[in-house]
The first five atom37 places (N, CA, C, CB, O) and aatype in JSON, in Angstrom:
{
  "aatype": [20, 20, 20, 20, 20, 20, 20, 20, 20, 20, 20, 20, 20, 20, 20, 20, 20, 20, 20, 20, 20, 20, 20, 20, 20, 20, 20, 20, 20, 20, 20, 20, 20, 20, 20, 20, 20, 20, 20, 20, 20, 20, 20, 20, 20, 20, 20, 20, 20, 20, 20, 20, 20, 20, 20, 20, 20, 20, 20, 20, 20, 20, 20, 20, 20, 20, 20, 20, 20, 20, 20, 20, 20, 20, 20, 20, 20, 20, 20, 20, 20, 20, 20, 20, 20, 20, 20, 20, 20, 20, 20, 20, 20, 20, 20, 20, 20, 20, 20, 20, 20, 20, 20, 20, 20, 20, 20, 20, 20],
  "atom_mask": [
    [1, 1, 1, 1, 1],
    [1, 1, 1, 1, 1],
    [1, 1, 1, 1, 1],
    [1, 1, 1, 1, 1],
    [1, 1, 1, 1, 1],
    [1, 1, 1, 1, 1],
    [1, 1, 1, 1, 1],
    [1, 1, 1, 1, 1],
    [1, 1, 1, 1, 1],
    [1, 1, 1, 1, 1],
    [1, 1, 1, 1, 1],
    [1, 1, 1, 1, 1],
    [1, 1, 1, 1, 1],
    [1, 1, 1, 1, 1],
    [1, 1, 1, 1, 1],
    [1, 1, 1, 1, 1],
    [1, 1, 1, 1, 1],
    [1, 1, 1, 1, 1],
    [1, 1, 1, 1, 1],
    [1, 1, 1, 1, 1],
    [1, 1, 1, 1, 1],
    [1, 1, 1, 1, 1],
    [1, 1, 1, 1, 1],
    [1, 1, 1, 1, 1],
    [1, 1, 1, 1, 1],
    [1, 1, 1, 1, 1],
    [1, 1, 1, 1, 1],
    [1, 1, 1, 1, 1],
    [1, 1, 1, 1, 1],
    [1, 1, 1, 1, 1],
    [1, 1, 1, 1, 1],
    [1, 1, 1, 1, 1],
    [1, 1, 1, 1, 1],
    [1, 1, 1, 1, 1],
    [1, 1, 1, 1, 1],
    [1, 1, 1, 1, 1],
    [1, 1, 1, 1, 1],
    [1, 1, 1, 1, 1],
    [1, 1, 1, 1, 1],
    [1, 1, 1, 1, 1],
    [1, 1, 1, 1, 1],
    [1, 1, 1, 1, 1],
    [1, 1, 1, 1, 1],
    [1, 1, 1, 1, 1],
    [1, 1, 1, 1, 1],
    [1, 1, 1, 1, 1],
    [1, 1, 1, 1, 1],
    [1, 1, 1, 1, 1],
    [1, 1, 1, 1, 1],
    [1, 1, 1, 1, 1],
    [1, 1, 1, 1, 1],
    [1, 1, 1, 1, 1],
    [1, 1, 1, 1, 1],
    [1, 1, 1, 1, 1],
    [1, 1, 1, 1, 1],
    [1, 1, 1, 1, 1],
    [1, 1, 1, 1, 1],
    [1, 1, 1, 1, 1],
    [1, 1, 1, 1, 1],
    [1, 1, 1, 1, 1],
    [1, 1, 1, 1, 1],
    [1, 1, 1, 1, 1],
    [1, 1, 1, 1, 1],
    [1, 1, 1, 1, 1],
    [1, 1, 1, 1, 1],
    [1, 1, 1, 1, 1],
    [1, 1, 1, 1, 1],
    [1, 1, 1, 1, 1],
    [1, 1, 1, 1, 1],
    [1, 1, 1, 1, 1],
    [1, 1, 1, 1, 1],
    [1, 1, 1, 1, 1],
    [1, 1, 1, 1, 1],
    [1, 1, 1, 1, 1],
    [1, 1, 1, 1, 1],
    [1, 1, 1, 1, 1],
    [1, 1, 1, 1, 1],
    [1, 1, 1, 1, 1],
    [1, 1, 1, 1, 1],
    [1, 1, 1, 1, 1],
    [1, 1, 1, 1, 1],
    [1, 1, 1, 1, 1],
    [1, 1, 1, 1, 1],
    [1, 1, 1, 1, 1],
    [1, 1, 1, 1, 1],
    [1, 1, 1, 1, 1],
    [1, 1, 1, 1, 1],
    [1, 1, 1, 1, 1],
    [1, 1, 1, 1, 1],
    [1, 1, 1, 1, 1],
    [1, 1, 1, 1, 1],
    [1, 1, 1, 1, 1],
    [1, 1, 1, 1, 1],
    [1, 1, 1, 1, 1],
    [1, 1, 1, 1, 1],
    [1, 1, 1, 1, 1],
    [1, 1, 1, 1, 1],
    [1, 1, 1, 1, 1],
    [1, 1, 1, 1, 1],
    [1, 1, 1, 1, 1],
    [1, 1, 1, 1, 1],
    [1, 1, 1, 1, 1],
    [1, 1, 1, 1, 1],
    [1, 1, 1, 1, 1],
    [1, 1, 1, 1, 1],
    [1, 1, 1, 1, 1],
    [1, 1, 1, 1, 1],
    [1, 1, 1, 1, 1],
    [1, 1, 1, 1, 1]
  ],
  "atom_positions": [
    [[117.58, 112.0, 75.84], [116.89, 112.49, 77.03], [115.39, 112.44, 76.81], [117.34, 113.93, 77.38], [114.9, 112.69, 75.71]],
    [[114.69, 112.11, 77.86], [113.23, 112.05, 77.82], [112.66, 113.06, 78.8], [112.72, 110.63, 78.15], [113.35, 113.51, 79.72]],
    [[111.4, 113.4, 78.61], [110.69, 114.27, 79.54], [109.85, 113.39, 80.46], [109.81, 115.31, 78.78], [109.28, 112.39, 80.04]],
    [[109.79, 113.81, 81.72], [109.01, 113.1, 82.73], [108.14, 114.11, 83.46], [109.94, 112.33, 83.73], [108.58, 115.23, 83.74]],
    [[106.91, 113.7, 83.76], [106.02, 114.58, 84.52], [105.89, 114.04, 85.93], [104.61, 114.68, 83.83], [105.69, 112.84, 86.15]],
    [[106.01, 114.94, 86.88], [105.76, 114.62, 88.28], [104.33, 115.07, 88.57], [106.82, 115.33, 89.26], [103.96, 116.21, 88.3]],
    [[103.53, 114.18, 89.11], [102.17, 114.5, 89.52], [102.13, 114.42, 91.05], [101.11, 113.52, 88.87], [102.45, 113.39, 91.64]],
    [[101.74, 115.52, 91.67], [101.71, 115.61, 93.13], [100.35, 115.15, 93.66], [102.02, 117.05, 93.6], [99.31, 115.63, 93.21]],
    [[100.38, 114.22, 94.62], [99.17, 113.62, 95.14], [99.21, 113.66, 96.67], [99.0, 112.17, 94.62], [100.15, 113.14, 97.28]],
    [[98.21, 114.26, 97.27], [98.13, 114.29, 98.73], [97.24, 115.43, 99.19], [99.52, 114.44, 99.33], [96.85, 116.28, 98.4]],
    [[96.92, 115.43, 100.48], [95.99, 116.42, 101.03], [96.65, 117.77, 101.32], [95.36, 115.88, 102.3], [96.67, 118.22, 102.47]],
    [[97.19, 118.41, 100.3], [97.92, 119.67, 100.49], [96.99, 120.82, 100.87], [98.69, 120.02, 99.21], [95.84, 120.87, 100.44]],
    [[97.51, 121.73, 101.66], [96.79, 122.94, 102.03], [96.88, 123.91, 100.86], [97.37, 123.57, 103.33], [97.97, 124.17, 100.35]],
    [[95.74, 124.47, 100.41], [95.79, 125.44, 99.32], [96.66, 126.66, 99.7], [94.36, 125.9, 98.97], [96.63, 127.12, 100.84]],
    [[97.41, 127.15, 98.74], [98.33, 128.27, 98.99], [97.61, 129.49, 99.55], [99.04, 128.65, 97.7], [98.2, 130.22, 100.36]],
    [[96.36, 129.73, 99.16], [95.66, 130.92, 99.65], [95.27, 130.81, 101.12], [94.42, 131.17, 98.81], [94.77, 131.77, 101.71]],
    [[95.5, 129.64, 101.72], [95.22, 129.45, 103.15], [96.48, 129.57, 104.0], [94.57, 128.1, 103.38], [96.41, 129.46, 105.22]],
    [[97.64, 129.79, 103.37], [98.9, 129.96, 104.1], [99.03, 131.37, 104.65], [100.1, 129.64, 103.19], [98.52, 132.33, 104.07]],
    [[99.7, 131.49, 105.78], [100.09, 132.81, 106.26], [101.24, 133.29, 105.37], [100.52, 132.77, 107.78], [101.79, 132.51, 104.59]],
    [[101.59, 134.56, 105.47], [102.71, 135.09, 104.68], [104.0, 134.35, 105.02], [102.89, 136.61, 104.93], [104.82, 134.08, 104.13]],
    [[104.19, 134.02, 106.28], [105.39, 133.31, 106.71], [105.42, 131.89, 106.14], [105.46, 133.26, 108.25], [106.46, 131.43, 105.65]],
    [[104.27, 131.19, 106.2], [104.2, 129.83, 105.65], [104.45, 129.86, 104.14], [102.83, 129.2, 105.96], [105.17, 129.01, 103.61]],
    [[103.86, 130.82, 103.46], [104.03, 130.94, 102.02], [105.49, 131.2, 101.66], [103.15, 132.06, 101.46], [106.01, 130.59, 100.73]],
    [[106.14, 132.08, 102.39], [107.55, 132.39, 102.13], [108.42, 131.16, 102.36], [108.03, 133.54, 103.03], [109.34, 130.89, 101.58]],
    [[108.12, 130.41, 103.41], [108.89, 129.19, 103.7], [108.7, 128.15, 102.6], [108.48, 128.6, 105.06], [109.67, 127.53, 102.15]],
    [[107.46, 127.95, 102.15], [107.17, 127.0, 101.07], [107.87, 127.42, 99.78], [105.65, 126.88, 100.84], [108.49, 126.59, 99.11]],
    [[107.76, 128.68, 99.44], [108.37, 129.17, 98.19], [109.89, 129.02, 98.25], [107.99, 130.65, 97.94], [110.51, 128.7, 97.24]],
    [[110.48, 129.25, 99.4], [111.93, 129.08, 99.54], [112.33, 127.61, 99.36], [112.41, 129.59, 100.93], [113.33, 127.32, 98.71]],
    [[111.54, 126.7, 99.93], [111.82, 125.26, 99.78], [111.73, 124.83, 98.33], [110.85, 124.43, 100.63], [112.59, 124.11, 97.83]],
    [[110.67, 125.27, 97.65], [110.5, 124.93, 96.24], [111.61, 125.56, 95.4], [109.12, 125.39, 95.73], [112.14, 124.92, 94.49]],
    [[111.96, 126.8, 95.69], [113.03, 127.46, 94.95], [114.36, 126.75, 95.11], [113.16, 128.91, 95.41], [115.11, 126.61, 94.14]],
    [[114.65, 126.29, 96.32], [115.9, 125.55, 96.56], [115.92, 124.24, 95.79], [116.08, 125.29, 98.06], [116.93, 123.88, 95.2]],
    [[114.78, 123.52, 95.79], [114.73, 122.26, 95.05], [114.86, 122.52, 93.55], [113.41, 121.51, 95.35], [115.61, 121.82, 92.87]],
    [[114.15, 123.51, 93.04], [114.23, 123.81, 91.61], [115.65, 124.23, 91.22], [113.24, 124.92, 91.24], [116.12, 123.9, 90.13]],
    [[116.32, 124.96, 92.1], [117.71, 125.34, 91.84], [118.61, 124.13, 91.76], [118.21, 126.28, 92.91], [119.53, 124.08, 90.94]],
    [[118.36, 123.14, 92.61], [119.14, 121.91, 92.62], [118.92, 121.13, 91.32], [118.77, 121.04, 93.83], [119.87, 120.56, 90.78]],
    [[117.7, 121.1, 90.83], [117.37, 120.39, 89.59], [118.01, 121.09, 88.38], [115.84, 120.29, 89.41], [118.41, 120.44, 87.42]],
    [[118.09, 122.4, 88.45], [118.78, 123.18, 87.42], [118.2, 123.04, 86.03], [120.2, 122.79, 87.39], [116.99, 123.15, 85.84]],
    [[119.07, 122.79, 85.05], [118.65, 122.77, 83.65], [117.79, 121.56, 83.29], [119.85, 122.8, 82.76], [117.23, 121.51, 82.19]],
    [[117.66, 120.59, 84.2], [116.77, 119.46, 83.95], [115.3, 119.88, 84.07], [117.07, 118.31, 84.93], [114.41, 119.14, 83.64]],
    [[115.04, 121.06, 84.65], [113.68, 121.56, 84.8], [113.19, 122.06, 83.44], [113.62, 122.7, 85.87], [113.72, 123.03, 82.9]],
    [[112.18, 121.4, 82.9], [111.59, 121.79, 81.61], [110.43, 122.75, 81.83], [111.11, 120.55, 80.83], [110.3, 123.75, 81.12]],
    [[109.6, 122.45, 82.82], [108.42, 123.26, 83.13], [108.21, 123.17, 84.63], [107.15, 122.78, 82.34], [107.93, 122.09, 85.16]],
    [[108.35, 124.29, 85.33], [108.17, 124.3, 86.77], [106.78, 123.89, 87.21], [108.46, 125.66, 87.3], [106.55, 123.57, 88.37]],
    [[105.84, 123.91, 86.26], [104.49, 123.45, 86.54], [103.65, 124.45, 87.29], [104.53, 122.18, 87.31], [103.93, 125.65, 87.29]],
    [[102.61, 123.94, 87.92], [101.67, 124.79, 88.65], [100.81, 123.91, 89.55], [100.79, 125.63, 87.68], [100.63, 122.72, 89.28]],
    [[100.27, 124.51, 90.61], [99.3, 123.76, 91.4], [97.98, 123.69, 90.64], [99.1, 124.42, 92.8], [97.69, 124.56, 89.82]],
    [[97.18, 122.66, 90.91], [95.86, 122.55, 90.32], [94.88, 123.35, 91.17], [95.41, 121.07, 90.2], [94.99, 123.36, 92.4]],
    [[93.93, 124.0, 90.54], [92.91, 124.78, 91.23], [91.56, 124.07, 91.22], [92.77, 126.16, 90.6], [91.46, 122.89, 91.56]],
    [[90.52, 124.81, 90.82], [89.17, 124.26, 90.77], [89.17, 123.0, 89.92], [88.16, 125.29, 90.22], [89.91, 122.9, 88.94]],
    [[88.35, 122.04, 90.3], [88.37, 120.75, 89.6], [87.01, 120.08, 89.61], [89.39, 119.83, 90.23], [86.15, 120.38, 90.43]],
    [[86.85, 119.17, 88.69], [85.68, 118.29, 88.61], [86.13, 117.02, 87.9], [84.48, 118.98, 87.87], [87.22, 116.98, 87.33]],
    [[85.32, 116.01, 87.94], [85.62, 114.76, 87.24], [84.35, 114.24, 86.59], [86.23, 113.7, 88.21], [83.26, 114.32, 87.17]],
    [[84.49, 113.7, 85.4], [83.37, 113.18, 84.64], [83.68, 111.75, 84.23], [83.06, 114.07, 83.4], [84.78, 111.46, 83.76]],
    [[82.71, 110.85, 84.4], [82.86, 109.45, 83.97], [82.46, 109.29, 82.51], [82.01, 108.51, 84.86], [81.84, 110.18, 81.92]],
    [[82.81, 108.15, 81.94], [82.48, 107.89, 80.55], [80.98, 107.74, 80.31], [83.18, 106.64, 80.08], [80.53, 107.73, 79.16]],
    [[80.18, 107.63, 81.38], [78.73, 107.59, 81.22], [78.1, 108.96, 81.44], [78.12, 106.58, 82.19], [76.88, 109.1, 81.45]],
    [[78.95, 109.99, 81.61], [78.47, 111.36, 81.77], [78.22, 111.77, 83.21], [77.23, 111.54, 81.0], [77.95, 112.95, 83.47]],
    [[78.31, 110.83, 84.14], [78.08, 111.17, 85.54], [79.32, 111.83, 86.14], [77.69, 109.92, 86.35], [80.43, 111.69, 85.61]],
    [[79.12, 112.54, 87.23], [80.23, 113.17, 87.93], [80.64, 112.3, 89.11], [79.84, 114.6, 88.42], [79.81, 111.64, 89.73]],
    [[81.93, 112.31, 89.4], [82.46, 111.57, 90.54], [83.34, 112.5, 91.36], [83.27, 110.31, 90.08], [83.72, 113.58, 90.91]],
    [[83.64, 112.07, 92.57], [84.5, 112.87, 93.44], [85.91, 112.93, 92.85], [84.54, 112.28, 94.88], [86.39, 111.96, 92.26]],
    [[86.55, 114.06, 93.01], [87.93, 114.21, 92.54], [88.88, 113.71, 93.61], [88.23, 115.67, 92.18], [88.51, 113.58, 94.78]],
    [[90.1, 113.43, 93.22], [91.11, 112.94, 94.14], [91.96, 114.07, 94.7], [91.99, 111.92, 93.45], [91.58, 115.24, 94.64]],
    [[93.1, 113.7, 95.24], [94.01, 114.65, 95.87], [95.17, 115.06, 94.95], [94.56, 114.06, 97.14], [96.26, 115.35, 95.43]],
    [[94.94, 115.07, 93.63], [96.0, 115.53, 92.73], [96.17, 117.03, 92.92], [95.66, 115.18, 91.23], [95.19, 117.78, 92.91]],
    [[97.41, 117.47, 93.11], [97.65, 118.85, 93.51], [98.4, 119.7, 92.5], [98.39, 118.86, 94.77], [98.33, 120.93, 92.56]],
    [[99.13, 119.09, 91.56], [99.87, 119.89, 90.6], [100.86, 119.02, 89.84], [100.6, 121.02, 91.29], [100.83, 117.8, 89.92]],
    [[101.74, 119.7, 89.08], [102.69, 118.97, 88.24], [103.97, 119.76, 88.04], [102.06, 118.63, 86.89], [104.02, 120.97, 88.27]],
    [[105.0, 119.06, 87.61], [106.27, 119.63, 87.16], [106.78, 118.71, 86.06], [107.32, 119.76, 88.35], [106.53, 117.5, 86.1]],
    [[107.49, 119.25, 85.07], [108.09, 118.45, 84.02], [109.6, 118.61, 84.07], [107.53, 118.85, 82.62], [110.12, 119.73, 84.1]],
    [[110.3, 117.48, 84.08], [111.77, 117.48, 84.08], [112.27, 116.67, 82.89], [112.33, 116.91, 85.43], [111.51, 115.92, 82.27]],
    [[113.54, 116.83, 82.6], [114.18, 116.04, 81.55], [115.26, 115.19, 82.2], [114.78, 116.95, 80.43], [116.04, 115.68, 83.02]],
    [[115.29, 113.92, 81.83], [116.27, 113.0, 82.42], [116.56, 111.87, 81.43], [115.75, 112.43, 83.77], [115.8, 111.65, 80.49]],
    [[117.66, 111.17, 81.67], [118.07, 110.09, 80.79], [117.12, 108.89, 80.85], [119.48, 109.65, 81.14], [116.91, 108.21, 79.85]],
    [[116.55, 108.65, 82.03], [115.66, 107.5, 82.2], [114.83, 107.7, 83.47], [116.48, 106.16, 82.27], [114.97, 108.7, 84.17]],
    [[113.97, 106.73, 83.75], [113.07, 106.83, 84.91], [113.84, 106.91, 86.23], [112.13, 105.63, 84.94], [113.46, 107.67, 87.12]],
    [[114.92, 106.14, 86.35], [115.71, 106.2, 87.58], [116.32, 107.58, 87.78], [116.82, 105.14, 87.55], [116.36, 108.08, 88.91]],
    [[116.78, 108.19, 86.71], [117.35, 109.54, 86.8], [116.28, 110.56, 87.16], [118.03, 109.93, 85.48], [116.54, 111.49, 87.93]],
    [[115.08, 110.4, 86.62], [113.96, 111.29, 86.96], [113.59, 111.14, 88.43], [112.73, 111.01, 86.07], [113.28, 112.12, 89.11]],
    [[113.62, 109.9, 88.92], [113.34, 109.64, 90.34], [114.41, 110.28, 91.22], [113.26, 108.12, 90.61], [114.1, 110.84, 92.27]],
    [[115.66, 110.2, 90.8], [116.77, 110.78, 91.57], [116.62, 112.3, 91.68], [118.12, 110.44, 90.93], [116.96, 112.88, 92.71]],
    [[116.11, 112.94, 90.64], [115.9, 114.39, 90.68], [114.88, 114.79, 91.74], [115.45, 114.9, 89.31], [114.88, 115.93, 92.2]],
    [[114.01, 113.87, 92.13], [112.97, 114.16, 93.13], [113.49, 114.11, 94.55], [111.83, 113.17, 92.98], [112.76, 114.46, 95.48]],
    [[114.73, 113.7, 94.75], [115.29, 113.65, 96.11], [115.27, 115.06, 96.71], [116.74, 113.07, 96.09], [115.68, 116.03, 96.08]],
    [[114.79, 115.14, 97.94], [114.71, 116.42, 98.63], [113.54, 117.29, 98.19], [115.98, 117.17, 98.43], [113.48, 118.47, 98.54]],
    [[112.61, 116.72, 97.43], [111.47, 117.49, 96.95], [110.61, 117.95, 98.13], [110.61, 116.66, 95.95], [110.28, 117.14, 98.99]],
    [[110.25, 119.24, 98.18], [109.48, 119.74, 99.31], [108.1, 119.11, 99.46], [109.32, 121.22, 99.19], [107.57, 119.08, 100.57]],
    [[107.5, 118.61, 98.4], [106.19, 117.98, 98.51], [106.27, 116.68, 99.29], [105.6, 117.72, 97.12], [105.27, 116.2, 99.82]],
    [[107.46, 116.11, 99.37], [107.66, 114.83, 100.07], [108.28, 115.01, 101.46], [108.54, 113.91, 99.24], [108.82, 114.06, 102.02]],
    [[108.21, 116.2, 102.0], [108.94, 116.51, 103.24], [108.22, 116.11, 104.53], [109.2, 117.97, 103.29], [108.86, 116.06, 105.58]],
    [[106.93, 115.82, 104.48], [106.2, 115.53, 105.72], [106.67, 114.23, 106.37], [104.71, 115.45, 105.44], [106.8, 114.16, 107.59]],
    [[106.93, 113.21, 105.58], [107.44, 111.95, 106.11], [106.42, 111.05, 106.78], [108.49, 112.22, 107.06], [106.8, 110.16, 107.55]],
    [[105.13, 111.26, 106.52], [104.09, 110.43, 107.15], [103.35, 109.55, 106.15], [103.09, 111.32, 107.86], [102.39, 108.88, 106.52]],
    [[103.79, 109.54, 104.89], [103.16, 108.69, 103.88], [101.86, 109.22, 103.31], [102.9, 107.37, 104.44], [101.17, 108.5, 102.59]],
    [[101.51, 110.46, 103.61], [100.27, 111.03, 103.08], [100.45, 111.68, 101.71], [99.72, 112.07, 104.06], [99.47, 111.9, 101.0]],
    [[101.68, 111.97, 101.33], [101.96, 112.66, 100.08], [102.82, 111.77, 99.18], [102.67, 114.01, 100.34], [103.72, 111.08, 99.65]],
    [[102.52, 111.8, 97.89], [103.32, 111.03, 96.94], [103.57, 111.85, 95.69], [102.62, 109.71, 96.58], [102.87, 112.82, 95.39]],
    [[104.59, 111.45, 94.99], [104.95, 112.07, 93.73], [104.99, 110.94, 92.71], [106.34, 112.85, 93.82], [105.85, 110.06, 92.77]],
    [[104.06, 110.96, 91.77], [104.04, 109.94, 90.72], [104.83, 110.47, 89.54], [102.57, 109.59, 90.31], [104.71, 111.63, 89.17]],
    [[105.65, 109.6, 88.95], [106.53, 110.01, 87.86], [106.18, 109.21, 86.62], [108.02, 109.83, 88.24], [106.18, 107.98, 86.65]],
    [[105.87, 109.91, 85.53], [105.51, 109.27, 84.27], [106.41, 109.82, 83.16], [104.02, 109.51, 83.94], [106.66, 111.02, 83.09]],
    [[106.89, 108.92, 82.31], [107.6, 109.37, 81.12], [106.56, 109.91, 80.14], [108.45, 108.22, 80.49], [105.51, 109.29, 79.93]],
    [[106.86, 111.05, 79.54], [106.0, 111.61, 78.5], [106.47, 111.04, 77.18], [106.04, 113.18, 78.5], [107.58, 111.33, 76.73]],
    [[105.64, 110.24, 76.55], [106.01, 109.52, 75.33], [105.89, 110.46, 74.13], [105.11, 108.25, 75.14], [104.86, 111.11, 73.93]],
    [[106.94, 110.53, 73.33], [106.96, 111.35, 72.13], [106.02, 110.71, 71.1], [108.41, 111.5, 71.55], [106.19, 109.55, 70.74]],
    [[105.04, 111.47, 70.63], [104.07, 110.95, 69.66], [104.52, 111.18, 68.22], [102.7, 111.61, 69.89], [103.78, 110.9, 67.28]],
    [[105.76, 111.7, 68.05], [106.3, 111.87, 66.7], [105.71, 113.03, 65.94], [106.1, 110.63, 65.93], [105.76, 113.05, 64.71]],
    [[105.16, 114.0, 66.64], [104.59, 115.15, 65.93], [105.57, 116.28, 65.86], [103.32, 115.63, 66.61], [105.26, 117.34, 65.3]]
  ]
}
């Protein structure tokens, strides 16, 4: 089994801007998806907060729409992709949100 990180990308509304009802609905959707993933969930992750970006020449650049992460365990990339089915971050259906999946390579430490 390998570990895979999901990186959430898109123009998400910050949680502190949700109404109590919106927040409850979002948390219920995420809870249902996490329950479906079950023991494959290694790290439920977290949303990203304050951010900045620095170039290799020391200058600052605009940051992107990276919103957070989750780590799952799966047999391979296809299995990790299958675990993302029904993910609430992908529920809008307009192509504005994506979930990038990367295998975390064991460095032998």
